[in-house]
C-alpha positions as CSV (number, residue, x, y, z in Angstrom):
1,M,82.0,-80.3,270.2
2,A,84.9,-81.0,272.9
3,K,87.7,-83.3,271.7
4,K,88.0,-86.4,273.9
5,P,90.9,-86.5,275.9
6,P,93.5,-89.3,275.8
7,Q,92.5,-92.6,277.3
8,A,95.0,-92.4,280.1
9,Y,93.5,-89.2,281.3
10,L,90.0,-90.7,281.4
11,D,91.4,-93.7,283.4
12,L,93.3,-91.3,285.7
13,K,90.0,-89.4,286.2
14,E,88.2,-92.6,287.2
15,A,90.8,-93.6,289.5
16,S,90.7,-90.1,291.1
17,T,86.9,-90.2,291.2
18,E,87.1,-93.5,293.3
19,I,89.4,-92.0,295.7
20,Q,87.3,-88.8,296.0
21,T,84.5,-91.1,296.8
22,Y,86.3,-92.3,299.9
23,N,87.4,-88.8,300.7
24,S,83.7,-88.0,301.0
25,I,83.1,-90.9,303.2
26,L,85.9,-89.7,305.5
27,S,84.4,-86.3,305.6
28,L,81.2,-87.7,306.5
29,L,82.7,-89.5,309.5
30,H,84.3,-86.2,310.7
31,W,81.1,-84.4,310.2
32,D,79.2,-87.1,312.2
33,Q,82.0,-86.9,315.0
34,E,81.4,-83.1,315.4
35,T,77.7,-83.3,315.3
36,H,75.9,-86.3,316.2
37,M,78.6,-88.9,317.5
38,P,78.4,-90.2,321.2
39,E,81.2,-89.4,323.4
40,G,81.9,-93.0,324.1
41,A,82.4,-93.7,320.5
42,I,85.9,-91.8,320.3
43,V,88.2,-95.0,320.2
44,P,86.4,-96.9,317.4
45,R,85.8,-93.7,315.3
46,S,89.4,-92.8,315.7
47,E,90.5,-96.2,314.5
48,Q,87.9,-96.0,311.6
49,I,89.3,-92.5,310.7
50,S,92.9,-93.7,310.9
51,L,92.1,-96.7,308.7
52,L,90.4,-95.0,306.1
53,S,92.9,-92.1,305.9
54,A,95.6,-94.7,305.4
55,H,93.8,-96.3,302.6
56,I,93.1,-93.1,300.8
57,H,96.9,-92.3,301.0
58,E,97.8,-95.6,299.7
59,M,95.4,-95.2,296.9
60,K,96.8,-91.8,296.0
61,T,100.4,-93.1,296.1
62,S,99.9,-96.5,294.4
63,R,101.8,-97.8,291.7
64,K,98.7,-97.9,289.7
65,F,98.1,-94.2,290.3
66,K,101.7,-93.4,289.4
67,G,101.4,-95.5,286.2
68,L,98.3,-93.6,285.0
69,I,100.1,-90.1,285.6
70,E,103.3,-91.2,283.9
71,K,101.2,-91.8,280.8
72,L,100.5,-88.1,280.9
73,A,103.5,-86.4,282.7
74,S,106.8,-86.8,284.0
75,V,106.4,-87.5,287.9
76,S,109.8,-86.0,288.6
77,T,109.5,-82.9,286.8
78,G,105.8,-82.3,286.1
79,R,106.3,-81.8,282.5
80,I,103.3,-82.7,280.4
81,K,104.1,-85.3,277.7
82,A,100.7,-86.3,276.5
83,K,99.1,-85.1,273.3
84,G,95.8,-83.8,272.8
85,L,95.2,-82.4,276.2
86,S,93.3,-79.1,276.7
87,A,94.3,-76.3,278.8
88,K,92.1,-77.4,281.7
89,E,93.1,-81.2,281.4
90,K,96.8,-80.0,281.4
91,A,96.0,-78.1,284.7
92,A,94.2,-81.3,286.1
93,V,97.4,-83.4,285.3
94,R,99.7,-80.9,286.8
95,E,97.8,-81.0,290.1
96,W,97.4,-84.8,290.2
97,T,101.3,-85.0,289.7
98,N,102.2,-82.2,292.2
99,E,99.9,-83.9,294.7
100,Y,101.3,-87.4,294.1
101,F,104.7,-86.1,294.5
102,R,103.9,-84.5,297.7
103,L,101.9,-87.5,299.3
104,K,104.5,-90.2,298.2
105,K,107.0,-88.6,300.7
106,L,104.8,-89.7,303.5
107,P,104.8,-93.2,304.6
108,V,101.6,-94.8,305.3
109,S,102.4,-95.7,308.8
110,F,102.9,-91.9,309.6
111,I,99.4,-91.2,308.2
112,K,97.9,-93.9,310.3
113,Q,99.6,-92.6,313.5
114,F,99.0,-89.0,312.9
115,S,95.3,-89.6,312.0
116,Q,94.7,-91.6,315.2
117,L,96.6,-89.1,317.2
118,T,94.7,-86.1,315.9
119,S,91.3,-87.8,316.1
120,E,91.9,-88.6,319.9
121,A,93.6,-85.2,320.5
122,S,90.4,-83.2,319.2
123,Q,88.3,-85.1,321.7
124,I,90.7,-84.4,324.6
125,W,90.9,-80.7,323.4
126,Q,87.0,-80.4,323.9
127,C,87.4,-81.8,327.4
128,A,90.3,-79.4,328.1
129,K,88.4,-76.5,326.6
130,K,85.4,-77.3,328.8
131,E,87.4,-77.4,331.9
132,S,89.6,-74.5,330.9
133,N,92.7,-76.7,331.6
134,F,95.4,-76.5,329.0
135,K,97.6,-79.1,331.0
136,L,95.0,-81.9,329.8
137,F,95.8,-81.0,326.3
138,A,99.3,-80.1,326.4
139,P,100.9,-83.9,326.2
140,F,98.8,-84.4,323.1
141,L,99.9,-81.0,321.6
142,S,103.5,-81.9,322.3
143,R,103.3,-85.2,320.3
144,I,101.4,-83.5,317.5
145,I,104.2,-80.9,317.2
146,D,106.8,-83.6,317.2
147,M,104.8,-85.3,314.2
148,V,104.3,-81.9,312.5
149,R,108.2,-81.2,312.7
150,E,108.6,-84.8,311.3
151,K,106.2,-84.1,308.5
152,A,107.9,-80.8,307.5
153,S,111.1,-82.8,307.5
154,I,109.8,-85.3,305.2
155,Y,108.2,-82.7,302.8
156,S,111.6,-80.6,303.0
157,Y,112.1,-76.9,303.2
158,K,114.7,-74.3,302.5
159,E,114.2,-71.6,305.2
160,H,111.7,-72.5,307.9
161,P,109.6,-75.8,308.7
162,Y,106.6,-73.5,308.5
163,D,106.9,-73.5,304.8
164,A,106.5,-77.2,304.1
165,L,103.2,-77.1,306.2
166,L,101.9,-73.8,304.8
167,G,102.2,-75.3,301.3
168,C,99.5,-77.9,302.2
169,Y,96.9,-75.1,302.6
170,E,98.3,-72.2,300.4
171,P,100.9,-73.4,297.9
172,C,101.5,-69.9,296.8
173,M,102.9,-68.8,300.1
174,T,105.9,-69.0,302.4
175,S,106.9,-67.7,305.6
176,A,108.9,-65.0,304.0
177,K,105.9,-63.9,301.8
178,L,103.6,-63.8,304.8
179,H,106.0,-61.5,306.7
180,K,106.0,-59.2,303.6
181,I,102.2,-59.2,303.6
182,F,101.6,-59.3,307.5
183,T,104.0,-56.6,308.3
184,P,102.4,-53.7,306.7
185,L,99.0,-55.2,307.4
186,R,99.7,-55.4,311.0
187,K,101.0,-51.8,310.8
188,D,97.8,-50.4,309.2
189,L,95.6,-52.2,311.5
190,T,97.2,-51.2,314.7
191,H,97.1,-47.7,313.5
192,L,93.5,-47.9,312.5
193,L,92.7,-49.4,315.9
194,G,94.5,-46.7,317.6
195,Q,92.4,-44.2,315.7
196,I,89.1,-45.9,316.7
197,R,90.1,-46.7,320.4
198,G,88.3,-44.6,322.8
199,K,85.4,-43.8,320.5
200,S,82.2,-45.4,321.5
201,L,79.2,-46.8,319.6
202,D,76.1,-48.0,321.7
203,D,75.4,-51.6,320.9
204,R,73.6,-52.7,324.1
205,F,70.5,-53.8,322.2
206,L,72.7,-56.5,320.5
207,H,73.2,-58.1,323.8
208,G,71.0,-59.7,326.3
209,S,68.6,-62.6,326.2
210,F,67.7,-63.8,322.8
211,D,65.3,-67.0,322.5
212,P,67.5,-69.7,321.0
213,K,64.5,-71.1,319.1
214,K,63.7,-67.6,317.6
215,Q,67.6,-67.4,316.7
216,T,67.4,-70.6,315.0
217,A,64.4,-69.6,313.1
218,L,65.7,-66.3,312.0
219,G,69.1,-67.8,311.0
220,Q,67.2,-70.4,308.8
221,T,65.2,-67.7,307.0
222,I,68.2,-65.8,306.2
223,L,70.0,-69.0,304.9
224,N,66.9,-69.8,302.8
225,A,67.0,-66.3,301.4
226,L,70.6,-66.8,300.1
227,P,71.3,-68.1,296.8
228,I,72.1,-71.6,298.1
229,E,70.7,-74.8,296.6
230,P,68.3,-76.1,299.5
231,A,68.2,-79.5,298.0
232,F,72.1,-79.8,298.2
233,S,72.8,-78.5,301.6
234,R,71.8,-78.8,305.4
235,L,72.3,-76.9,308.4
236,D,73.2,-78.3,311.9
237,V,74.6,-77.3,315.3
238,S,78.0,-77.9,316.6
239,A,80.4,-76.8,319.3
240,H,82.6,-75.4,316.6
241,P,81.1,-74.2,313.4
242,F,82.5,-75.6,310.1
243,S,81.7,-76.4,306.6
244,T,81.8,-80.0,305.0
245,A,81.4,-80.8,301.4
246,L,81.2,-84.3,300.0
247,H,80.3,-83.5,296.5
248,P,79.0,-80.2,294.8
249,H,75.6,-81.8,295.4
250,D,76.0,-82.4,298.9
251,S,77.2,-79.6,301.4
252,R,76.9,-79.5,305.1
253,I,77.3,-76.5,307.4
254,T,77.1,-76.0,311.1
255,T,76.5,-73.1,313.4
256,R,76.1,-72.5,317.1
257,I,73.6,-70.5,319.0
258,L,74.7,-68.0,321.7
259,P,72.0,-67.0,323.9
260,G,73.3,-63.5,324.6
261,N,74.3,-62.6,321.1
262,F,72.0,-63.4,318.2
263,M,74.4,-61.9,315.4
264,S,77.1,-64.4,316.1
265,N,74.6,-67.1,314.7
266,I,73.8,-65.0,311.6
267,F,77.3,-64.2,310.9
268,T,78.3,-67.8,311.4
269,I,75.6,-68.9,308.9
270,L,76.8,-66.5,306.3
271,H,80.4,-67.4,306.8
272,E,79.7,-71.1,306.3
273,A,77.2,-70.7,303.6
274,G,80.1,-68.7,301.7
275,H,82.0,-72.0,302.2
276,S,79.1,-74.0,300.9
277,M,78.4,-72.0,297.8
278,Y,82.0,-72.2,296.7
279,E,81.8,-76.0,297.0
280,M,78.4,-76.1,295.2
281,G,79.7,-73.8,292.5
282,L,82.5,-76.0,291.4
283,P,81.8,-77.9,288.2
284,A,80.1,-81.2,289.1
285,E,81.0,-82.7,285.7
286,Y,84.6,-82.5,286.7
287,W,84.0,-84.0,290.2
288,G,86.9,-86.4,291.3
289,T,89.4,-84.2,289.2
290,P,91.3,-81.2,290.5
291,L,89.1,-79.0,288.2
292,A,86.3,-79.6,290.7
293,E,88.6,-78.8,293.8
294,P,88.9,-75.4,295.6
295,V,92.0,-73.5,294.6
296,S,93.2,-73.3,298.4
297,L,92.2,-72.8,301.8
298,S,92.9,-68.9,301.3
299,I,90.5,-68.7,298.3
300,H,88.0,-70.8,300.3
301,E,88.2,-68.4,303.3
302,S,87.8,-65.5,300.8
303,Q,84.3,-67.0,299.9
304,S,83.1,-67.3,303.4
305,R,84.6,-63.8,304.5
306,W,83.1,-62.3,301.4
307,W,79.6,-63.2,302.4
308,E,80.1,-62.7,306.2
309,T,81.7,-59.3,305.9
310,L,81.7,-57.6,302.7
311,I,77.9,-58.6,302.1
312,G,76.7,-59.6,305.5
313,R,78.1,-56.5,307.4
314,S,77.1,-54.0,304.7
315,H,74.2,-51.3,305.1
316,A,72.9,-52.5,301.8
317,F,72.3,-56.1,303.0
318,W,70.5,-55.1,306.3
319,S,68.4,-52.5,304.5
320,H,66.6,-55.6,303.1
321,F,66.9,-57.9,306.2
322,Y,66.8,-55.7,309.2
323,P,62.9,-55.6,309.1
324,L,63.0,-59.4,309.6
325,A,65.3,-59.2,312.6
326,Q,63.2,-56.5,314.2
327,K,60.1,-58.6,313.7
328,T,61.9,-61.4,315.5
329,F,63.1,-59.5,318.2
330,P,60.8,-56.5,318.5
331,A,61.5,-55.6,322.1
332,K,65.3,-55.4,321.5
333,L,65.3,-54.0,317.9
334,G,61.7,-52.4,317.3
335,R,62.7,-48.9,318.0
336,V,66.3,-49.0,316.7
337,P,67.0,-47.3,313.4
338,L,68.8,-49.2,310.7
339,D,71.6,-46.8,310.5
340,R,72.3,-47.2,314.4
341,F,72.0,-51.1,313.9
342,Y,74.4,-51.0,311.1
343,R,77.1,-49.1,313.0
344,A,76.4,-51.3,316.1
345,I,77.0,-54.6,314.3
346,N,80.3,-53.2,312.9
347,K,81.4,-51.9,316.3
348,V,85.3,-52.4,316.8
349,T,86.2,-53.6,320.3
350,P,89.3,-55.7,320.8
351,S,88.1,-59.0,322.1
352,L,89.6,-62.5,323.0
353,I,87.8,-64.9,320.7
354,R,88.9,-65.0,317.0
355,V,85.6,-66.2,315.6
356,E,83.8,-63.1,317.3
357,A,86.3,-60.5,316.2
358,D,85.3,-57.5,314.3
359,E,86.7,-56.7,310.8
360,V,89.5,-54.5,312.2
361,T,90.9,-56.8,314.8
362,Y,90.2,-60.3,313.0
363,C,93.5,-60.3,311.1
364,L,95.6,-59.5,314.4
365,H,94.1,-62.7,315.9
366,V,95.3,-64.7,312.9
367,I,98.9,-62.9,312.9
368,L,99.1,-63.9,316.6
369,R,98.6,-67.5,315.8
370,F,101.0,-67.5,312.9
371,E,103.7,-65.9,315.1
372,L,103.0,-68.5,318.0
373,E,102.9,-71.8,316.1
374,S,106.0,-70.6,314.0
375,A,107.8,-70.4,317.2
376,L,106.3,-73.7,318.5
377,L,107.6,-75.4,315.5
378,S,111.0,-73.8,315.4
379,G,111.5,-74.7,319.2
380,D,111.7,-71.1,320.4
381,L,108.5,-71.5,322.3
382,Q,107.8,-74.5,324.4
383,V,104.4,-76.1,324.6
384,Y,103.8,-75.6,328.3
385,D,104.8,-71.9,327.9
386,L,102.0,-71.4,325.3
387,P,99.2,-70.0,327.8
388,E,101.4,-67.3,329.0
389,A,102.9,-66.6,325.5
390,W,99.3,-66.3,324.3
391,R,98.5,-63.8,326.8
392,E,101.5,-61.6,326.2
393,K,100.9,-61.5,322.6
394,M,97.1,-60.5,323.0
395,K,98.3,-57.7,325.1
396,E,100.7,-56.7,322.4
397,L,98.5,-56.8,319.5
398,L,95.0,-56.0,320.9
399,G,95.5,-54.8,324.4
400,V,93.4,-57.4,326.0
401,A,94.4,-60.7,327.7
402,P,92.4,-64.0,328.4
403,K,91.6,-64.7,332.0
404,N,91.8,-68.5,331.5
405,D,92.8,-71.2,328.8
406,R,89.2,-71.5,327.4
407,E,89.4,-67.8,326.3
408,G,93.1,-68.1,325.1
409,C,95.1,-70.9,323.6
410,L,92.2,-73.6,323.8
411,Q,89.6,-71.6,321.8
412,D,90.5,-73.2,318.3
413,I,90.5,-76.9,317.4
414,H,93.1,-76.4,314.5
415,W,96.2,-77.4,316.4
416,A,94.4,-80.5,317.9
417,L,93.8,-81.7,314.3
418,G,97.5,-81.2,313.2
419,D,96.5,-78.3,311.2
420,F,99.7,-76.3,311.7
421,G,100.0,-73.8,308.7
422,Y,96.3,-73.3,308.4
423,F,95.6,-70.2,310.3
424,P,97.2,-67.6,308.0
425,T,94.7,-68.6,305.4
426,Y,92.1,-66.8,307.3
427,A,93.8,-63.7,307.0
428,L,94.7,-64.1,303.5
429,G,91.1,-65.0,302.8
430,N,90.2,-61.6,303.8
431,L,92.8,-60.0,301.6
432,F,91.7,-62.1,298.5
433,A,87.9,-61.1,299.2
434,A,88.8,-57.6,299.1
435,H,90.8,-58.0,296.1
436,F,88.1,-59.8,294.4
437,F,85.6,-57.4,295.5
438,N,87.2,-54.4,293.6
439,A,86.7,-56.1,290.4
440,F,83.0,-57.1,291.4
441,A,82.1,-53.7,292.2
442,K,83.5,-52.1,288.9
443,Q,81.4,-54.6,287.0
444,H,78.4,-54.0,289.2
445,P,78.4,-50.4,290.2
446,D,74.7,-50.7,291.4
447,W,75.4,-53.7,293.6
448,E,74.3,-51.9,296.7
449,K,71.1,-51.1,295.2
450,R,70.4,-54.5,294.1
451,L,71.3,-55.9,297.5
452,S,69.1,-53.7,299.5
453,S,66.1,-55.1,297.1
454,G,67.1,-58.6,298.4
455,D,68.9,-59.6,295.1
456,L,71.7,-61.9,296.0
457,A,71.9,-64.2,293.0
458,F,73.8,-61.7,290.8
459,V,76.5,-61.8,293.5
460,R,76.7,-65.5,293.8
461,D,76.6,-65.8,289.7
462,W,79.6,-63.5,289.6
463,L,81.5,-65.5,292.2
464,K,80.7,-68.7,290.3
465,T,81.8,-67.4,286.8
466,N,84.9,-65.8,288.0
467,I,86.2,-67.9,291.0
468,H,84.2,-71.1,291.5
469,S,84.1,-72.4,287.8
470,F,88.0,-72.8,287.5
471,G,88.6,-75.2,290.1
472,K,92.3,-75.6,290.2
473,Q,92.9,-74.7,286.9
474,Y,94.9,-71.5,288.3
475,D,96.7,-70.9,291.7
476,S,95.7,-68.3,294.2
477,E,97.9,-65.5,292.8
478,Q,97.2,-66.5,289.1
479,L,93.4,-66.2,290.0
480,A,93.8,-63.0,291.8
481,K,95.5,-61.4,288.7
482,K,93.2,-63.0,286.4
483,V,90.1,-61.7,288.2
484,T,91.3,-58.2,288.9
485,G,94.4,-57.5,286.5
486,K,96.6,-56.7,289.4
487,P,98.9,-58.6,291.5
488,F,97.7,-59.8,295.0
489,S,98.7,-57.7,297.9
490,E,97.2,-56.5,301.2
491,E,96.3,-53.1,299.8
492,A,92.8,-53.4,298.7
493,Y,91.7,-55.0,302.2
494,C,93.5,-52.1,304.1
495,R,91.7,-49.5,301.9
496,Y,88.4,-51.0,302.3
497,L,88.8,-51.1,306.1
498,K,89.9,-47.5,306.2
499,N,87.1,-46.1,304.0
500,K,84.5,-48.2,305.8
501,Y,85.5,-47.3,309.4
502,S,86.5,-43.7,308.8
503,D,82.7,-43.3,307.8
504,I,81.2,-45.5,310.8
505,Y,83.5,-43.7,313.4
506,R,83.7,-40.3,311.6
507,L,87.5,-40.5,311.7
């Protein structure tokens, strides 16, 4: 029987659970804003989000919350001083203390102003994207960058303001570490892309006109076949697909339907379902504590990319699901062999849109954003010069350039939300996923055979046991070392891509 933790820990857990309940309400407001809210409700919704965000911040930095932490640890040093805490409970106290120390630096007035600004900016971004007019959004982006710089200064940093912001999403990383990882990654990716460039794969049958209703039905059928709890999740449609978790027993995902590209919907569902399965795999008994929270956005992204790419783009996965796709679209796919379909869905073509990018070029899209937002923060790049800088960087990395702002610097909502420092986690997610997958494949050498029979539960169970169940007990790098026995690097991902695409393109 587990030993009961100190009363101060139980009191802190209760207070944290109350805060998490408010966080869930805030997440629900954001989810509703992206899926169901009428356009005219932007002003009152922005005020609601601002008010609730400020209230949550006040609760997390209150004298009461600090007092509870101080009974267990030193707020200034983080040293655990309470007796009788288990290793997991010590980890929870550590995370509570770190978050308090970070959030306490931000005044409530900043939270209110920033929340309202980004809520309004996200709606303006949608209008600007629809009209492909960056000038509509530029004044809001300028204000956001000013506040983001202020936020970085408040948090403090040693080398680059980007470090303070990156730490909000991936505490293990700094700009220097990213450069150390991204430099060889960029070199390997551009080399592999150069080898592939000029080699053709026929994927014309993947494009054309695909009935949206049939796409929706196919996507829902595949989602239903995944080891995801249907009673705890739901699927909706939005302009920009995303995942929102209110509780391990309440997770929502969205997709979008592109009439001319039915695979976009399927890959989106697999991606967002990966996020959802992570959230539902967190231990519900610890809800409200860091032990039921994702490690970081990099690890979160590793789970979505795991299901979208390592599983969803595998030959084994489609050995089982391809007949269903053929039955749904017989005119397009009925006479196309599985091997040809598999190679087609893995075709490498430098493209303009990050979320539609193939595996080889995807991280180059992320590196582009990392370099541009770093320059925006340092002042080396001015906001009104962003569209042209984006075009030049696309030419440099991918050899293509957008014809308009919608295809270029307006394609992502992240900067409108103030999420500077977020983008690198997308690339890191790919790297962590491949790093983890090596350990998974060693423990399950027959994974392809089981996958081709439609068995997906063992994949989720491995992830739940080795990654989901720990919450924030370990940081990203510690978790990577624990799962694989090796320190985290870009090597596993680069090796995976080289092996896979050498086979597909007969390099």
